[in-house]
Backbone as XML, in Angstrom:
<?xml version="1.0"?>
<chain id="A" units="angstrom">
  <residue number="1" name="MET">
    <atom name="N" x="11.760" y="-9.958" z="-20.091"/>
    <atom name="CA" x="10.499" y="-10.465" z="-20.353"/>
    <atom name="C" x="9.541" y="-9.742" z="-19.317"/>
  </residue>
  <residue number="2" name="LYS">
    <atom name="N" x="8.269" y="-9.304" z="-19.695"/>
    <atom name="CA" x="7.465" y="-9.211" z="-18.471"/>
    <atom name="C" x="6.715" y="-10.166" z="-18.412"/>
  </residue>
  <residue number="3" name="ILE">
    <atom name="N" x="6.579" y="-10.868" z="-17.022"/>
    <atom name="CA" x="5.692" y="-11.727" z="-16.958"/>
    <atom name="C" x="4.676" y="-11.713" z="-15.573"/>
  </residue>
  <residue number="4" name="CYS">
    <atom name="N" x="3.407" y="-12.213" z="-15.511"/>
    <atom name="CA" x="2.532" y="-11.662" z="-14.566"/>
    <atom name="C" x="2.111" y="-13.105" z="-14.135"/>
  </residue>
  <residue number="5" name="ILE">
    <atom name="N" x="2.130" y="-13.342" z="-12.826"/>
    <atom name="CA" x="1.803" y="-14.458" z="-12.156"/>
    <atom name="C" x="0.743" y="-14.452" z="-11.034"/>
  </residue>
  <residue number="6" name="THR">
    <atom name="N" x="-0.405" y="-15.060" z="-11.804"/>
    <atom name="CA" x="-1.663" y="-15.214" z="-10.684"/>
    <atom name="C" x="-1.406" y="-16.522" z="-9.654"/>
  </residue>
  <residue number="7" name="GLY">
    <atom name="N" x="-2.030" y="-16.056" z="-8.600"/>
    <atom name="CA" x="-1.679" y="-17.161" z="-7.339"/>
    <atom name="C" x="-0.425" y="-17.468" z="-6.848"/>
  </residue>
  <residue number="8" name="ALA">
    <atom name="N" x="0.323" y="-16.096" z="-6.914"/>
    <atom name="CA" x="1.632" y="-16.002" z="-6.550"/>
    <atom name="C" x="1.932" y="-16.276" z="-5.090"/>
  </residue>
  <residue number="9" name="ALA">
    <atom name="N" x="1.213" y="-16.268" z="-4.406"/>
    <atom name="CA" x="1.457" y="-16.701" z="-2.691"/>
    <atom name="C" x="1.756" y="-18.409" z="-2.618"/>
  </residue>
  <residue number="10" name="SER">
    <atom name="N" x="1.238" y="-19.003" z="-3.624"/>
    <atom name="CA" x="1.221" y="-20.398" z="-3.499"/>
    <atom name="C" x="2.599" y="-20.878" z="-3.486"/>
  </residue>
  <residue number="11" name="TYR">
    <atom name="N" x="2.685" y="-22.267" z="-2.856"/>
    <atom name="CA" x="4.292" y="-22.941" z="-2.684"/>
    <atom name="C" x="4.495" y="-23.126" z="-4.207"/>
  </residue>
  <residue number="12" name="VAL">
    <atom name="N" x="3.671" y="-23.796" z="-5.125"/>
    <atom name="CA" x="4.390" y="-23.823" z="-6.552"/>
    <atom name="C" x="4.632" y="-22.713" z="-7.224"/>
  </residue>
  <residue number="13" name="ALA">
    <atom name="N" x="3.722" y="-21.522" z="-7.120"/>
    <atom name="CA" x="4.035" y="-20.107" z="-7.622"/>
    <atom name="C" x="5.525" y="-19.640" z="-6.904"/>
  </residue>
  <residue number="14" name="ARG">
    <atom name="N" x="5.705" y="-19.934" z="-5.857"/>
    <atom name="CA" x="6.944" y="-19.475" z="-5.465"/>
    <atom name="C" x="8.274" y="-20.001" z="-6.018"/>
  </residue>
  <residue number="15" name="GLU">
    <atom name="N" x="8.190" y="-21.012" z="-6.132"/>
    <atom name="CA" x="9.131" y="-21.855" z="-6.833"/>
    <atom name="C" x="9.284" y="-21.280" z="-8.187"/>
  </residue>
  <residue number="16" name="VAL">
    <atom name="N" x="8.295" y="-21.128" z="-8.767"/>
    <atom name="CA" x="8.258" y="-20.444" z="-10.519"/>
    <atom name="C" x="8.883" y="-19.192" z="-10.243"/>
  </residue>
  <residue number="17" name="ILE">
    <atom name="N" x="8.493" y="-18.353" z="-9.309"/>
    <atom name="CA" x="9.147" y="-16.996" z="-9.108"/>
    <atom name="C" x="10.583" y="-17.292" z="-8.918"/>
  </residue>
  <residue number="18" name="LYS">
    <atom name="N" x="11.144" y="-17.975" z="-7.798"/>
    <atom name="CA" x="12.415" y="-17.981" z="-7.724"/>
    <atom name="C" x="13.239" y="-18.209" z="-8.974"/>
  </residue>
  <residue number="19" name="THR">
    <atom name="N" x="12.741" y="-19.130" z="-10.125"/>
    <atom name="CA" x="13.418" y="-19.586" z="-11.169"/>
    <atom name="C" x="13.378" y="-18.368" z="-12.229"/>
  </residue>
  <residue number="20" name="LEU">
    <atom name="N" x="12.238" y="-17.478" z="-12.283"/>
    <atom name="CA" x="12.207" y="-16.686" z="-13.372"/>
    <atom name="C" x="12.607" y="-15.127" z="-12.737"/>
  </residue>
  <residue number="21" name="LYS">
    <atom name="N" x="12.528" y="-14.937" z="-11.704"/>
    <atom name="CA" x="13.196" y="-13.610" z="-10.905"/>
    <atom name="C" x="14.504" y="-13.145" z="-11.306"/>
  </residue>
  <residue number="22" name="PRO">
    <atom name="N" x="15.489" y="-13.996" z="-11.512"/>
    <atom name="CA" x="16.693" y="-13.346" z="-12.010"/>
    <atom name="C" x="16.734" y="-12.687" z="-13.506"/>
  </residue>
  <residue number="23" name="GLU">
    <atom name="N" x="16.120" y="-13.184" z="-14.266"/>
    <atom name="CA" x="16.001" y="-12.942" z="-15.821"/>
    <atom name="C" x="14.929" y="-12.122" z="-16.216"/>
  </residue>
  <residue number="24" name="HIS">
    <atom name="N" x="13.839" y="-11.931" z="-15.477"/>
    <atom name="CA" x="12.700" y="-11.254" z="-15.960"/>
    <atom name="C" x="11.890" y="-10.323" z="-14.819"/>
  </residue>
  <residue number="25" name="GLU">
    <atom name="N" x="11.392" y="-9.542" z="-15.191"/>
    <atom name="CA" x="10.422" y="-8.297" z="-14.577"/>
    <atom name="C" x="9.211" y="-8.982" z="-14.153"/>
  </residue>
  <residue number="26" name="LEU">
    <atom name="N" x="8.732" y="-9.300" z="-13.071"/>
    <atom name="CA" x="7.906" y="-10.127" z="-12.589"/>
    <atom name="C" x="6.756" y="-9.291" z="-11.886"/>
  </residue>
  <residue number="27" name="THR">
    <atom name="N" x="5.412" y="-9.355" z="-12.248"/>
    <atom name="CA" x="4.243" y="-8.592" z="-11.589"/>
    <atom name="C" x="3.716" y="-10.002" z="-10.671"/>
  </residue>
  <residue number="28" name="LEU">
    <atom name="N" x="3.220" y="-9.924" z="-9.662"/>
    <atom name="CA" x="2.856" y="-10.982" z="-8.925"/>
    <atom name="C" x="1.214" y="-10.538" z="-8.451"/>
  </residue>
  <residue number="29" name="ILE">
    <atom name="N" x="0.402" y="-11.486" z="-8.527"/>
    <atom name="CA" x="-1.145" y="-11.166" z="-8.082"/>
    <atom name="C" x="-1.796" y="-12.430" z="-7.312"/>
  </residue>
  <residue number="30" name="ASP">
    <atom name="N" x="-2.101" y="-11.850" z="-6.090"/>
    <atom name="CA" x="-2.823" y="-12.663" z="-5.507"/>
    <atom name="C" x="-3.922" y="-12.187" z="-4.366"/>
  </residue>
  <residue number="31" name="ILE">
    <atom name="N" x="-4.806" y="-12.623" z="-3.889"/>
    <atom name="CA" x="-5.897" y="-12.118" z="-2.838"/>
    <atom name="C" x="-5.296" y="-11.444" z="-1.576"/>
  </residue>
  <residue number="32" name="GLN">
    <atom name="N" x="-4.155" y="-12.274" z="-1.067"/>
    <atom name="CA" x="-3.594" y="-11.924" z="0.023"/>
    <atom name="C" x="-1.878" y="-12.544" z="0.077"/>
  </residue>
  <residue number="33" name="TYR">
    <atom name="N" x="-1.298" y="-11.989" z="0.805"/>
    <atom name="CA" x="0.224" y="-12.505" z="0.944"/>
    <atom name="C" x="0.704" y="-12.717" z="2.221"/>
  </residue>
  <residue number="34" name="PRO">
    <atom name="N" x="1.059" y="-13.637" z="2.731"/>
    <atom name="CA" x="1.724" y="-14.181" z="4.112"/>
    <atom name="C" x="2.620" y="-12.767" z="4.502"/>
  </residue>
  <residue number="35" name="ALA">
    <atom name="N" x="2.725" y="-12.602" z="5.871"/>
    <atom name="CA" x="3.728" y="-11.593" z="6.133"/>
    <atom name="C" x="5.090" y="-11.791" z="5.738"/>
  </residue>
  <residue number="36" name="ASP">
    <atom name="N" x="5.626" y="-13.009" z="5.776"/>
    <atom name="CA" x="6.870" y="-13.454" z="5.453"/>
    <atom name="C" x="7.112" y="-13.725" z="4.196"/>
  </residue>
  <residue number="37" name="PHE">
    <atom name="N" x="6.179" y="-12.947" z="3.248"/>
    <atom name="CA" x="6.284" y="-13.393" z="1.662"/>
    <atom name="C" x="7.649" y="-12.883" z="1.380"/>
  </residue>
  <residue number="38" name="PRO">
    <atom name="N" x="8.562" y="-13.722" z="0.680"/>
    <atom name="CA" x="9.639" y="-13.315" z="0.521"/>
    <atom name="C" x="10.241" y="-12.658" z="-0.754"/>
  </residue>
  <residue number="39" name="PHE">
    <atom name="N" x="9.321" y="-12.139" z="-1.428"/>
    <atom name="CA" x="9.691" y="-11.411" z="-2.698"/>
    <atom name="C" x="9.497" y="-10.076" z="-2.781"/>
  </residue>
  <residue number="40" name="LYS">
    <atom name="N" x="8.802" y="-9.390" z="-1.748"/>
    <atom name="CA" x="8.128" y="-7.986" z="-1.706"/>
    <atom name="C" x="9.126" y="-7.043" z="-2.087"/>
  </residue>
  <residue number="41" name="LYS">
    <atom name="N" x="10.334" y="-7.196" z="-2.089"/>
    <atom name="CA" x="11.008" y="-6.037" z="-2.327"/>
    <atom name="C" x="11.669" y="-6.069" z="-3.859"/>
  </residue>
  <residue number="42" name="GLU">
    <atom name="N" x="11.679" y="-7.335" z="-4.521"/>
    <atom name="CA" x="12.218" y="-7.734" z="-5.545"/>
    <atom name="C" x="11.181" y="-7.712" z="-6.984"/>
  </residue>
  <residue number="43" name="VAL">
    <atom name="N" x="9.939" y="-7.716" z="-6.644"/>
    <atom name="CA" x="9.080" y="-7.559" z="-7.594"/>
    <atom name="C" x="7.868" y="-6.779" z="-7.346"/>
  </residue>
  <residue number="44" name="ARG">
    <atom name="N" x="7.074" y="-6.481" z="-8.668"/>
    <atom name="CA" x="5.765" y="-5.737" z="-8.507"/>
    <atom name="C" x="4.799" y="-6.581" z="-7.904"/>
  </residue>
  <residue number="45" name="ILE">
    <atom name="N" x="4.401" y="-6.277" z="-6.645"/>
    <atom name="CA" x="3.131" y="-7.020" z="-5.866"/>
    <atom name="C" x="1.781" y="-6.043" z="-5.972"/>
  </residue>
  <residue number="46" name="LEU">
    <atom name="N" x="0.889" y="-6.960" z="-6.609"/>
    <atom name="CA" x="-0.433" y="-6.641" z="-6.747"/>
    <atom name="C" x="-1.567" y="-7.321" z="-6.062"/>
  </residue>
  <residue number="47" name="THR">
    <atom name="N" x="-2.370" y="-6.713" z="-5.141"/>
    <atom name="CA" x="-3.381" y="-7.694" z="-4.089"/>
    <atom name="C" x="-4.737" y="-7.218" z="-5.013"/>
  </residue>
  <residue number="48" name="GLY">
    <atom name="N" x="-5.326" y="-8.192" z="-5.252"/>
    <atom name="CA" x="-6.710" y="-8.441" z="-5.607"/>
    <atom name="C" x="-7.102" y="-9.655" z="-6.232"/>
  </residue>
  <residue number="49" name="SER">
    <atom name="N" x="-8.375" y="-9.952" z="-6.827"/>
    <atom name="CA" x="-8.945" y="-10.843" z="-7.078"/>
    <atom name="C" x="-8.818" y="-11.251" z="-8.480"/>
  </residue>
  <residue number="50" name="VAL">
    <atom name="N" x="-8.837" y="-12.345" z="-9.263"/>
    <atom name="CA" x="-8.782" y="-12.788" z="-10.366"/>
    <atom name="C" x="-10.407" y="-12.785" z="-10.878"/>
  </residue>
  <residue number="51" name="LEU">
    <atom name="N" x="-11.272" y="-12.540" z="-9.709"/>
    <atom name="CA" x="-12.318" y="-12.622" z="-10.640"/>
    <atom name="C" x="-13.029" y="-10.975" z="-10.854"/>
  </residue>
  <residue number="52" name="ASP">
    <atom name="N" x="-12.038" y="-10.276" z="-10.531"/>
    <atom name="CA" x="-12.295" y="-8.694" z="-10.640"/>
    <atom name="C" x="-11.732" y="-8.365" z="-11.879"/>
  </residue>
  <residue number="53" name="ARG">
    <atom name="N" x="-12.610" y="-8.454" z="-13.091"/>
    <atom name="CA" x="-12.230" y="-8.193" z="-14.212"/>
    <atom name="C" x="-11.444" y="-6.929" z="-14.772"/>
  </residue>
  <residue number="54" name="GLN">
    <atom name="N" x="-11.862" y="-5.813" z="-13.946"/>
    <atom name="CA" x="-11.137" y="-4.631" z="-14.525"/>
    <atom name="C" x="-9.916" y="-4.576" z="-13.565"/>
  </residue>
  <residue number="55" name="PHE">
    <atom name="N" x="-9.804" y="-5.170" z="-12.576"/>
    <atom name="CA" x="-8.436" y="-5.502" z="-11.716"/>
    <atom name="C" x="-7.578" y="-6.279" z="-12.843"/>
  </residue>
  <residue number="56" name="ILE">
    <atom name="N" x="-7.747" y="-7.300" z="-13.284"/>
    <atom name="CA" x="-7.123" y="-8.299" z="-14.024"/>
    <atom name="C" x="-6.875" y="-7.582" z="-15.406"/>
  </residue>
  <residue number="57" name="LYS">
    <atom name="N" x="-7.672" y="-6.897" z="-16.081"/>
    <atom name="CA" x="-7.486" y="-6.187" z="-17.308"/>
    <atom name="C" x="-6.270" y="-4.987" z="-17.120"/>
  </residue>
  <residue number="58" name="ASP">
    <atom name="N" x="-6.391" y="-4.260" z="-15.896"/>
    <atom name="CA" x="-5.410" y="-3.351" z="-15.751"/>
    <atom name="C" x="-3.988" y="-4.025" z="-15.539"/>
  </residue>
  <residue number="59" name="SER">
    <atom name="N" x="-4.118" y="-5.083" z="-14.526"/>
    <atom name="CA" x="-2.898" y="-5.735" z="-14.260"/>
    <atom name="C" x="-2.242" y="-6.566" z="-15.525"/>
  </residue>
  <residue number="60" name="PHE">
    <atom name="N" x="-2.986" y="-6.883" z="-16.380"/>
    <atom name="CA" x="-2.276" y="-7.628" z="-17.514"/>
    <atom name="C" x="-1.714" y="-6.761" z="-18.608"/>
  </residue>
  <residue number="61" name="GLN">
    <atom name="N" x="-1.919" y="-5.489" z="-18.491"/>
    <atom name="CA" x="-1.705" y="-4.325" z="-19.350"/>
    <atom name="C" x="0.161" y="-4.397" z="-19.433"/>
  </residue>
  <residue number="62" name="ASN">
    <atom name="N" x="0.416" y="-4.361" z="-20.692"/>
    <atom name="CA" x="2.066" y="-4.418" z="-20.717"/>
    <atom name="C" x="2.689" y="-5.611" z="-20.523"/>
  </residue>
  <residue number="63" name="GLN">
    <atom name="N" x="2.034" y="-6.784" z="-20.167"/>
    <atom name="CA" x="2.855" y="-7.868" z="-19.818"/>
    <atom name="C" x="2.834" y="-8.683" z="-21.224"/>
  </residue>
  <residue number="64" name="ASP">
    <atom name="N" x="3.984" y="-9.218" z="-21.199"/>
    <atom name="CA" x="4.440" y="-10.567" z="-22.252"/>
    <atom name="C" x="3.860" y="-11.798" z="-22.143"/>
  </residue>
  <residue number="65" name="VAL">
    <atom name="N" x="3.673" y="-12.249" z="-20.987"/>
    <atom name="CA" x="3.014" y="-13.263" z="-20.765"/>
    <atom name="C" x="2.307" y="-13.746" z="-19.324"/>
  </residue>
  <residue number="66" name="VAL">
    <atom name="N" x="1.606" y="-14.258" z="-19.085"/>
    <atom name="CA" x="0.808" y="-14.422" z="-18.008"/>
    <atom name="C" x="0.870" y="-15.969" z="-17.629"/>
  </residue>
  <residue number="67" name="ILE">
    <atom name="N" x="1.228" y="-16.333" z="-16.436"/>
    <atom name="CA" x="1.065" y="-17.636" z="-16.095"/>
    <atom name="C" x="0.159" y="-17.736" z="-14.821"/>
  </residue>
  <residue number="68" name="HIS">
    <atom name="N" x="-1.020" y="-18.302" z="-15.189"/>
    <atom name="CA" x="-2.214" y="-18.296" z="-14.431"/>
    <atom name="C" x="-2.158" y="-19.448" z="-13.417"/>
  </residue>
  <residue number="69" name="MET">
    <atom name="N" x="-1.821" y="-19.140" z="-12.325"/>
    <atom name="CA" x="-1.810" y="-20.075" z="-10.912"/>
    <atom name="C" x="-2.884" y="-20.149" z="-10.033"/>
  </residue>
  <residue number="70" name="ALA">
    <atom name="N" x="-3.769" y="-19.103" z="-10.197"/>
    <atom name="CA" x="-4.526" y="-18.942" z="-9.109"/>
    <atom name="C" x="-5.668" y="-20.042" z="-9.060"/>
  </residue>
  <residue number="71" name="ILE">
    <atom name="N" x="-6.484" y="-20.103" z="-8.103"/>
    <atom name="CA" x="-7.799" y="-20.919" z="-8.137"/>
    <atom name="C" x="-8.750" y="-20.120" z="-7.383"/>
  </residue>
  <residue number="72" name="VAL">
    <atom name="N" x="-9.940" y="-20.717" z="-7.571"/>
    <atom name="CA" x="-11.236" y="-20.113" z="-6.698"/>
    <atom name="C" x="-11.550" y="-20.855" z="-5.900"/>
  </residue>
  <residue number="73" name="GLN">
    <atom name="N" x="-11.314" y="-20.710" z="-4.753"/>
    <atom name="CA" x="-12.220" y="-21.505" z="-3.627"/>
    <atom name="C" x="-13.576" y="-21.244" z="-3.157"/>
  </residue>
  <residue number="74" name="THR">
    <atom name="N" x="-14.618" y="-22.219" z="-3.014"/>
    <atom name="CA" x="-15.975" y="-21.901" z="-2.590"/>
    <atom name="C" x="-16.104" y="-23.071" z="-1.539"/>
  </residue>
  <residue number="75" name="ASP">
    <atom name="N" x="-17.150" y="-22.516" z="-0.890"/>
    <atom name="CA" x="-17.710" y="-23.586" z="0.044"/>
    <atom name="C" x="-18.800" y="-24.498" z="-0.570"/>
  </residue>
  <residue number="76" name="ALA">
    <atom name="N" x="-19.125" y="-23.951" z="-1.508"/>
    <atom name="CA" x="-20.299" y="-24.850" z="-2.284"/>
    <atom name="C" x="-19.753" y="-26.099" z="-2.493"/>
  </residue>
  <residue number="77" name="PRO">
    <atom name="N" x="-20.778" y="-27.191" z="-2.264"/>
    <atom name="CA" x="-20.544" y="-28.906" z="-2.322"/>
    <atom name="C" x="-20.402" y="-29.035" z="-3.905"/>
  </residue>
  <residue number="78" name="ARG">
    <atom name="N" x="-19.652" y="-29.964" z="-3.982"/>
    <atom name="CA" x="-19.176" y="-30.515" z="-5.540"/>
    <atom name="C" x="-20.201" y="-31.400" z="-6.093"/>
  </residue>
  <residue number="79" name="GLU">
    <atom name="N" x="-20.825" y="-31.087" z="-7.429"/>
    <atom name="CA" x="-21.750" y="-31.840" z="-7.900"/>
    <atom name="C" x="-21.201" y="-33.330" z="-7.984"/>
  </residue>
  <residue number="80" name="GLU">
    <atom name="N" x="-22.188" y="-34.360" z="-7.727"/>
    <atom name="CA" x="-21.466" y="-35.488" z="-8.067"/>
    <atom name="C" x="-22.007" y="-35.962" z="-9.457"/>
  </residue>
  <residue number="81" name="GLN">
    <atom name="N" x="-20.750" y="-36.512" z="-10.244"/>
    <atom name="CA" x="-20.996" y="-36.837" z="-11.632"/>
    <atom name="C" x="-21.547" y="-38.309" z="-11.985"/>
  </residue>
</chain>
């Protein structure tokens, strides 16, 4: 199965990748990856933002499943409820 994972550089995503990698074709998306990212040679790595609609549309092409683990961080203060 072809699976795309957003937010792929996070700790939790890395655990998911370890589990899925042996039996699936993975495409990973994140805005940046650490130099020691362990899966560089074993999966398809894409660098870009989930906020870029065209990038995401192109990246999700031909994927069977998308696992969305990305977050969007801002410096804006949170509104009190």
